[in-house]
N, C-alpha and C positions, 0 to 999 in steps of 0.2 A: 320350739316351739310357744307361741304365743297367744296367751287365754282370750277371748273375744270377752269384752267389756258388756255387752247384752245378754249371751247366753252361756258363756263361759266356758264351748266350745275348744277344746284345746288345738290347734292347726299351721301347719307352715310358718315359720318368719316369712316369707316371700307371698304370702295369700294375701288377694285382694280382697277381694270376699268373705267372708266367717264360709264354715263347711258344714254349721248348725244350721245359724238363722238367713244367712245370705247378708248378712248385712255389710257395708262397704269399712272394712277395719278400718283405713285412714278415717272416713267422718267419727267410727266411733271412738276411735282414742282421743279422737278431738270436741265431740258432741254429749255424746250418751249419755254424760252423768246430769247436764244440763237440761237434758229431753224427760230424764227417767224424773227430776223434780220438781219436773211440770204438768206432766202424767201423774204420778203423785198426788199432786194440790188439786188436781182436778178427779180426785177418787180413782183413778186409771188403775191396770196393771202397770209398772215402773217398764215392763220388760212385752211392747207390743206383737203379735202376732204376725211373721212376713205375710203379705200379699202371693197367692200361688202364683200366678203371674210374673212377679217380680222374683221368684224363685227360677223360677221358668228360664225366663231371661238372663238371671244372672250366671247362672249354670252353662249361657250358652257365648255369651262373650269369656268365662274362665279356660272351656273349651275351642276357645277361635282359634283363628292364626296367629293372630298377635301376645298370645299367651306367655309365649318363651321373652321374645323385651319388654312385657309389663312384668314378669318377675325379677329379671335381673337391673331392671330400674326401682322397685321397691328394695332391692339385697343392698344396690349402692347405697341408696339417699336412707333408705327406711319411710313409716309411715310416721311412726308413734309422734317424733317431733317435727316433723315438716310443718312448716307454716305453722303463722303466728293463731292462737287461738281466740276468737273474736266470742266472744256473750252475746245473750239478746237477753240476759235476767238483771236488774236492777241489781247495781249491790249497795 
């Protein structure tokens, strides 16, 4: 099980989008801390609410015809360490 960095929901390890907030798990592990810091700097909640149309669209993709391929690919390659994290914040 993998905890979503945005909302804390526990998800299966091969899930593409969080079952709680529907954020893309690959994106969340790469960029959530950066986005939360930017939002807090602007006096906004670090955990934004997901727009309803995005939730509906994301659920359709999760239940679509390629879900088997997608889950097996995530299991094989993972999403936590995939790719190089690129920061847009000054260090």
